mmCIF file of the N, C-alpha and C atoms, coordinates in Angstrom:
data_MODEL
# 
_entry.id   MODEL 
# 
loop_
_atom_site.group_PDB 
_atom_site.id 
_atom_site.type_symbol 
_atom_site.label_atom_id 
_atom_site.label_alt_id 
_atom_site.label_comp_id 
_atom_site.label_asym_id 
_atom_site.label_entity_id 
_atom_site.label_seq_id 
_atom_site.pdbx_PDB_ins_code 
_atom_site.Cartn_x 
_atom_site.Cartn_y 
_atom_site.Cartn_z 
_atom_site.occupancy 
_atom_site.B_iso_or_equiv 
_atom_site.pdbx_formal_charge 
_atom_site.auth_seq_id 
_atom_site.auth_comp_id 
_atom_site.auth_asym_id 
_atom_site.auth_atom_id 
_atom_site.pdbx_PDB_model_num 
ATOM 1   N N  . MET A 1 1  ? 122.353 130.915 108.675 1.00 0.00 ? 1  MET A N  1 
ATOM 2   C CA . MET A 1 1  ? 121.417 131.014 107.548 1.00 0.00 ? 1  MET A CA 1 
ATOM 3   C C  . MET A 1 1  ? 122.009 130.414 106.265 1.00 0.00 ? 1  MET A C  1 
ATOM 4   N N  . ASP A 1 2  ? 123.312 130.085 106.305 1.00 0.00 ? 2  ASP A N  1 
ATOM 5   C CA . ASP A 1 2  ? 123.943 129.534 105.105 1.00 0.00 ? 2  ASP A CA 1 
ATOM 6   C C  . ASP A 1 2  ? 123.525 128.081 104.877 1.00 0.00 ? 2  ASP A C  1 
ATOM 7   N N  . LEU A 1 3  ? 123.403 127.341 105.964 1.00 0.00 ? 3  LEU A N  1 
ATOM 8   C CA . LEU A 1 3  ? 123.129 125.911 105.861 1.00 0.00 ? 3  LEU A CA 1 
ATOM 9   C C  . LEU A 1 3  ? 121.802 125.618 105.160 1.00 0.00 ? 3  LEU A C  1 
ATOM 10  N N  . PRO A 1 4  ? 120.682 126.234 105.589 1.00 0.00 ? 4  PRO A N  1 
ATOM 11  C CA . PRO A 1 4  ? 119.409 125.931 104.916 1.00 0.00 ? 4  PRO A CA 1 
ATOM 12  C C  . PRO A 1 4  ? 119.458 126.237 103.415 1.00 0.00 ? 4  PRO A C  1 
ATOM 13  N N  . GLN A 1 5  ? 120.112 127.340 103.051 1.00 0.00 ? 5  GLN A N  1 
ATOM 14  C CA . GLN A 1 5  ? 120.181 127.696 101.624 1.00 0.00 ? 5  GLN A CA 1 
ATOM 15  C C  . GLN A 1 5  ? 120.969 126.656 100.846 1.00 0.00 ? 5  GLN A C  1 
ATOM 16  N N  . ALA A 1 6  ? 122.049 126.160 101.446 1.00 0.00 ? 6  ALA A N  1 
ATOM 17  C CA . ALA A 1 6  ? 122.866 125.148 100.773 1.00 0.00 ? 6  ALA A CA 1 
ATOM 18  C C  . ALA A 1 6  ? 122.144 123.802 100.750 1.00 0.00 ? 6  ALA A C  1 
ATOM 19  N N  . ALA A 1 7  ? 121.417 123.493 101.810 1.00 0.00 ? 7  ALA A N  1 
ATOM 20  C CA . ALA A 1 7  ? 120.730 122.200 101.924 1.00 0.00 ? 7  ALA A CA 1 
ATOM 21  C C  . ALA A 1 7  ? 119.471 122.166 101.051 1.00 0.00 ? 7  ALA A C  1 
ATOM 22  N N  . GLY A 1 8  ? 118.913 123.320 100.737 1.00 0.00 ? 8  GLY A N  1 
ATOM 23  C CA . GLY A 1 8  ? 117.683 123.408 99.957  1.00 0.00 ? 8  GLY A CA 1 
ATOM 24  C C  . GLY A 1 8  ? 117.715 122.578 98.683  1.00 0.00 ? 8  GLY A C  1 
ATOM 25  N N  . PRO A 1 9  ? 118.629 122.918 97.761  1.00 0.00 ? 9  PRO A N  1 
ATOM 26  C CA . PRO A 1 9  ? 118.699 122.171 96.484  1.00 0.00 ? 9  PRO A CA 1 
ATOM 27  C C  . PRO A 1 9  ? 118.985 120.696 96.676  1.00 0.00 ? 9  PRO A C  1 
ATOM 28  N N  . ILE A 1 10 ? 119.848 120.381 97.662  1.00 0.00 ? 10 ILE A N  1 
ATOM 29  C CA . ILE A 1 10 ? 120.189 118.974 97.917  1.00 0.00 ? 10 ILE A CA 1 
ATOM 30  C C  . ILE A 1 10 ? 118.939 118.220 98.365  1.00 0.00 ? 10 ILE A C  1 
ATOM 31  N N  . LEU A 1 11 ? 118.217 118.799 99.305  1.00 0.00 ? 11 LEU A N  1 
ATOM 32  C CA . LEU A 1 11 ? 116.998 118.162 99.809  1.00 0.00 ? 11 LEU A CA 1 
ATOM 33  C C  . LEU A 1 11 ? 115.961 118.045 98.697  1.00 0.00 ? 11 LEU A C  1 
ATOM 34  N N  . LYS A 1 12 ? 115.867 119.107 97.879  1.00 0.00 ? 12 LYS A N  1 
ATOM 35  C CA . LYS A 1 12 ? 114.887 119.096 96.791  1.00 0.00 ? 12 LYS A CA 1 
ATOM 36  C C  . LYS A 1 12 ? 115.181 117.946 95.832  1.00 0.00 ? 12 LYS A C  1 
ATOM 37  N N  . GLY A 1 13 ? 116.484 117.798 95.492  1.00 0.00 ? 13 GLY A N  1 
ATOM 38  C CA . GLY A 1 13 ? 116.880 116.711 94.600  1.00 0.00 ? 13 GLY A CA 1 
ATOM 39  C C  . GLY A 1 13 ? 116.628 115.354 95.236  1.00 0.00 ? 13 GLY A C  1 
ATOM 40  N N  . PHE A 1 14 ? 116.924 115.276 96.535  1.00 0.00 ? 14 PHE A N  1 
ATOM 41  C CA . PHE A 1 14 ? 116.720 114.020 97.263  1.00 0.00 ? 14 PHE A CA 1 
ATOM 42  C C  . PHE A 1 14 ? 115.248 113.632 97.261  1.00 0.00 ? 14 PHE A C  1 
ATOM 43  N N  . PHE A 1 15 ? 114.384 114.600 97.556  1.00 0.00 ? 15 PHE A N  1 
ATOM 44  C CA . PHE A 1 15 ? 112.950 114.301 97.606  1.00 0.00 ? 15 PHE A CA 1 
ATOM 45  C C  . PHE A 1 15 ? 112.402 113.994 96.215  1.00 0.00 ? 15 PHE A C  1 
ATOM 46  N N  . LYS A 1 16 ? 112.982 114.646 95.203  1.00 0.00 ? 16 LYS A N  1 
ATOM 47  C CA . LYS A 1 16 ? 112.552 114.382 93.830  1.00 0.00 ? 16 LYS A CA 1 
ATOM 48  C C  . LYS A 1 16 ? 112.845 112.925 93.471  1.00 0.00 ? 16 LYS A C  1 
ATOM 49  N N  . ASN A 1 17 ? 114.071 112.482 93.799  1.00 0.00 ? 17 ASN A N  1 
ATOM 50  C CA . ASN A 1 17 ? 114.446 111.087 93.532  1.00 0.00 ? 17 ASN A CA 1 
ATOM 51  C C  . ASN A 1 17 ? 113.602 110.145 94.360  1.00 0.00 ? 17 ASN A C  1 
ATOM 52  N N  . LEU A 1 18 ? 113.369 110.515 95.610  1.00 0.00 ? 18 LEU A N  1 
ATOM 53  C CA . LEU A 1 18 ? 112.567 109.692 96.512  1.00 0.00 ? 18 LEU A CA 1 
ATOM 54  C C  . LEU A 1 18 ? 111.148 109.557 95.960  1.00 0.00 ? 18 LEU A C  1 
ATOM 55  N N  . LYS A 1 19 ? 110.605 110.676 95.490  1.00 0.00 ? 19 LYS A N  1 
ATOM 56  C CA . LYS A 1 19 ? 109.247 110.662 94.956  1.00 0.00 ? 19 LYS A CA 1 
ATOM 57  C C  . LYS A 1 19 ? 109.178 109.768 93.723  1.00 0.00 ? 19 LYS A C  1 
ATOM 58  N N  . LYS A 1 20 ? 110.202 109.843 92.884  1.00 0.00 ? 20 LYS A N  1 
ATOM 59  C CA . LYS A 1 20 ? 110.225 108.997 91.693  1.00 0.00 ? 20 LYS A CA 1 
ATOM 60  C C  . LYS A 1 20 ? 110.218 107.527 92.090  1.00 0.00 ? 20 LYS A C  1 
ATOM 61  N N  . LYS A 1 21 ? 111.061 107.185 93.080  1.00 0.00 ? 21 LYS A N  1 
ATOM 62  C CA . LYS A 1 21 ? 111.119 105.813 93.553  1.00 0.00 ? 21 LYS A CA 1 
ATOM 63  C C  . LYS A 1 21 ? 109.801 105.409 94.197  1.00 0.00 ? 21 LYS A C  1 
ATOM 64  N N  . LEU A 1 22 ? 109.233 106.322 95.006  1.00 0.00 ? 22 LEU A N  1 
ATOM 65  C CA . LEU A 1 22 ? 107.985 106.025 95.697  1.00 0.00 ? 22 LEU A CA 1 
ATOM 66  C C  . LEU A 1 22 ? 106.857 105.830 94.700  1.00 0.00 ? 22 LEU A C  1 
ATOM 67  N N  . ASP A 1 23 ? 106.819 106.692 93.668  1.00 0.00 ? 23 ASP A N  1 
ATOM 68  C CA . ASP A 1 23 ? 105.767 106.564 92.660  1.00 0.00 ? 23 ASP A CA 1 
ATOM 69  C C  . ASP A 1 23 ? 105.801 105.173 92.038  1.00 0.00 ? 23 ASP A C  1 
ATOM 70  N N  . LYS A 1 24 ? 107.020 104.703 91.733  1.00 0.00 ? 24 LYS A N  1 
ATOM 71  C CA . LYS A 1 24 ? 107.152 103.388 91.131  1.00 0.00 ? 24 LYS A CA 1 
ATOM 72  C C  . LYS A 1 24 ? 106.695 102.313 92.112  1.00 0.00 ? 24 LYS A C  1 
ATOM 73  N N  . ASP A 1 25 ? 107.135 102.430 93.370  1.00 0.00 ? 25 ASP A N  1 
ATOM 74  C CA . ASP A 1 25 ? 106.776 101.438 94.382  1.00 0.00 ? 25 ASP A CA 1 
ATOM 75  C C  . ASP A 1 25 ? 105.287 101.478 94.681  1.00 0.00 ? 25 ASP A C  1 
ATOM 76  N N  . VAL A 1 26 ? 104.733 102.685 94.743  1.00 0.00 ? 26 VAL A N  1 
ATOM 77  C CA . VAL A 1 26 ? 103.301 102.834 95.030  1.00 0.00 ? 26 VAL A CA 1 
ATOM 78  C C  . VAL A 1 26 ? 102.479 102.222 93.906  1.00 0.00 ? 26 VAL A C  1 
ATOM 79  N N  . LEU A 1 27 ? 102.890 102.479 92.674  1.00 0.00 ? 27 LEU A N  1 
ATOM 80  C CA . LEU A 1 27 ? 102.195 101.914 91.518  1.00 0.00 ? 27 LEU A CA 1 
ATOM 81  C C  . LEU A 1 27 ? 102.223 100.389 91.594  1.00 0.00 ? 27 LEU A C  1 
ATOM 82  N N  . PHE A 1 28 ? 103.404 99.847  91.930  1.00 0.00 ? 28 PHE A N  1 
ATOM 83  C CA . PHE A 1 28 ? 103.585 98.404  92.084  1.00 0.00 ? 28 PHE A CA 1 
ATOM 84  C C  . PHE A 1 28 ? 102.640 97.862  93.151  1.00 0.00 ? 28 PHE A C  1 
ATOM 85  N N  . LEU A 1 29 ? 102.581 98.566  94.294  1.00 0.00 ? 29 LEU A N  1 
ATOM 86  C CA . LEU A 1 29 ? 101.729 98.131  95.402  1.00 0.00 ? 29 LEU A CA 1 
ATOM 87  C C  . LEU A 1 29 ? 100.263 98.200  95.022  1.00 0.00 ? 29 LEU A C  1 
ATOM 88  N N  . ILE A 1 30 ? 99.879  99.281  94.327  1.00 0.00 ? 30 ILE A N  1 
ATOM 89  C CA . ILE A 1 30 ? 98.481  99.449  93.938  1.00 0.00 ? 30 ILE A CA 1 
ATOM 90  C C  . ILE A 1 30 ? 98.058  98.322  93.007  1.00 0.00 ? 30 ILE A C  1 
ATOM 91  N N  . ILE A 1 31 ? 98.942  97.988  92.058  1.00 0.00 ? 31 ILE A N  1 
ATOM 92  C CA . ILE A 1 31 ? 98.618  96.915  91.109  1.00 0.00 ? 31 ILE A CA 1 
ATOM 93  C C  . ILE A 1 31 ? 98.450  95.595  91.853  1.00 0.00 ? 31 ILE A C  1 
ATOM 94  N N  . HIS A 1 32 ? 99.367  95.338  92.794  1.00 0.00 ? 32 HIS A N  1 
ATOM 95  C CA . HIS A 1 32 ? 99.279  94.101  93.565  1.00 0.00 ? 32 HIS A CA 1 
ATOM 96  C C  . HIS A 1 32 ? 97.995  94.067  94.393  1.00 0.00 ? 32 HIS A C  1 
ATOM 97  N N  . LEU A 1 33 ? 97.673  95.197  95.024  1.00 0.00 ? 33 LEU A N  1 
ATOM 98  C CA . LEU A 1 33 ? 96.459  95.262  95.844  1.00 0.00 ? 33 LEU A CA 1 
ATOM 99  C C  . LEU A 1 33 ? 95.228  95.029  94.985  1.00 0.00 ? 33 LEU A C  1 
ATOM 100 N N  . MET A 1 34 ? 95.218  95.638  93.797  1.00 0.00 ? 34 MET A N  1 
ATOM 101 C CA . MET A 1 34 ? 94.067  95.463  92.908  1.00 0.00 ? 34 MET A CA 1 
ATOM 102 C C  . MET A 1 34 ? 93.913  93.997  92.526  1.00 0.00 ? 34 MET A C  1 
ATOM 103 N N  . VAL A 1 35 ? 95.029  93.337  92.254  1.00 0.00 ? 35 VAL A N  1 
ATOM 104 C CA . VAL A 1 35 ? 94.984  91.915  91.891  1.00 0.00 ? 35 VAL A CA 1 
ATOM 105 C C  . VAL A 1 35 ? 94.481  91.091  93.067  1.00 0.00 ? 35 VAL A C  1 
ATOM 106 N N  . ILE A 1 36 ? 95.047  91.364  94.250  1.00 0.00 ? 36 ILE A N  1 
ATOM 107 C CA . ILE A 1 36 ? 94.665  90.602  95.446  1.00 0.00 ? 36 ILE A CA 1 
ATOM 108 C C  . ILE A 1 36 ? 93.177  90.803  95.751  1.00 0.00 ? 36 ILE A C  1 
ATOM 109 N N  . VAL A 1 37 ? 92.700  92.043  95.575  1.00 0.00 ? 37 VAL A N  1 
ATOM 110 C CA . VAL A 1 37 ? 91.297  92.347  95.881  1.00 0.00 ? 37 VAL A CA 1 
ATOM 111 C C  . VAL A 1 37 ? 90.370  91.746  94.829  1.00 0.00 ? 37 VAL A C  1 
ATOM 112 N N  . SER A 1 38 ? 90.808  91.729  93.572  1.00 0.00 ? 38 SER A N  1 
ATOM 113 C CA . SER A 1 38 ? 89.915  91.295  92.490  1.00 0.00 ? 38 SER A CA 1 
ATOM 114 C C  . SER A 1 38 ? 89.857  89.777  92.357  1.00 0.00 ? 38 SER A C  1 
ATOM 115 N N  . VAL A 1 39 ? 90.876  89.076  92.831  1.00 0.00 ? 39 VAL A N  1 
ATOM 116 C CA . VAL A 1 39 ? 90.897  87.616  92.693  1.00 0.00 ? 39 VAL A CA 1 
ATOM 117 C C  . VAL A 1 39 ? 89.693  86.961  93.389  1.00 0.00 ? 39 VAL A C  1 
ATOM 118 N N  . PRO A 1 40 ? 89.389  87.320  94.646  1.00 0.00 ? 40 PRO A N  1 
ATOM 119 C CA . PRO A 1 40 ? 88.222  86.704  95.302  1.00 0.00 ? 40 PRO A CA 1 
ATOM 120 C C  . PRO A 1 40 ? 86.924  86.955  94.533  1.00 0.00 ? 40 PRO A C  1 
ATOM 121 N N  . PHE A 1 41 ? 86.777  88.169  93.962  1.00 0.00 ? 41 PHE A N  1 
ATOM 122 C CA . PHE A 1 41 ? 85.557  88.472  93.214  1.00 0.00 ? 41 PHE A CA 1 
ATOM 123 C C  . PHE A 1 41 ? 85.434  87.547  92.003  1.00 0.00 ? 41 PHE A C  1 
ATOM 124 N N  . TYR A 1 42 ? 86.536  87.354  91.304  1.00 0.00 ? 42 TYR A N  1 
ATOM 125 C CA . TYR A 1 42 ? 86.511  86.510  90.105  1.00 0.00 ? 42 TYR A CA 1 
ATOM 126 C C  . TYR A 1 42 ? 86.244  85.051  90.463  1.00 0.00 ? 42 TYR A C  1 
ATOM 127 N N  . SER A 1 43 ? 86.819  84.609  91.564  1.00 0.00 ? 43 SER A N  1 
ATOM 128 C CA . SER A 1 43 ? 86.656  83.196  91.935  1.00 0.00 ? 43 SER A CA 1 
ATOM 129 C C  . SER A 1 43 ? 85.263  82.937  92.525  1.00 0.00 ? 43 SER A C  1 
ATOM 130 N N  . GLU A 1 44 ? 84.678  83.974  93.144  1.00 0.00 ? 44 GLU A N  1 
ATOM 131 C CA . GLU A 1 44 ? 83.356  83.792  93.754  1.00 0.00 ? 44 GLU A CA 1 
ATOM 132 C C  . GLU A 1 44 ? 82.241  83.930  92.731  1.00 0.00 ? 44 GLU A C  1 
ATOM 133 N N  . SER A 1 45 ? 82.448  84.824  91.749  1.00 0.00 ? 45 SER A N  1 
ATOM 134 C CA . SER A 1 45 ? 81.376  85.056  90.781  1.00 0.00 ? 45 SER A CA 1 
ATOM 135 C C  . SER A 1 45 ? 81.201  83.846  89.883  1.00 0.00 ? 45 SER A C  1 
ATOM 136 N N  . PRO A 1 46 ? 79.966  83.407  89.685  1.00 0.00 ? 46 PRO A N  1 
ATOM 137 C CA . PRO A 1 46 ? 79.713  82.244  88.825  1.00 0.00 ? 46 PRO A CA 1 
ATOM 138 C C  . PRO A 1 46 ? 79.974  82.596  87.369  1.00 0.00 ? 46 PRO A C  1 
ATOM 139 N N  . SER A 1 47 ? 80.752  81.798  86.671  1.00 0.00 ? 47 SER A N  1 
ATOM 140 C CA . SER A 1 47 ? 81.074  82.097  85.274  1.00 0.00 ? 47 SER A CA 1 
ATOM 141 C C  . SER A 1 47 ? 80.359  81.129  84.332  1.00 0.00 ? 47 SER A C  1 
# 
């Protein structure tokens, strides 16, 4: 029962850092996807 208690904070910190990194990467991906999706609309729509 000692191991889970000791691993708890370490895992929590690890996931916190992971989430921070993922949030940044996800935001990056979302922006790219939005650009990729919106480009065809802009090029197809008559201006």
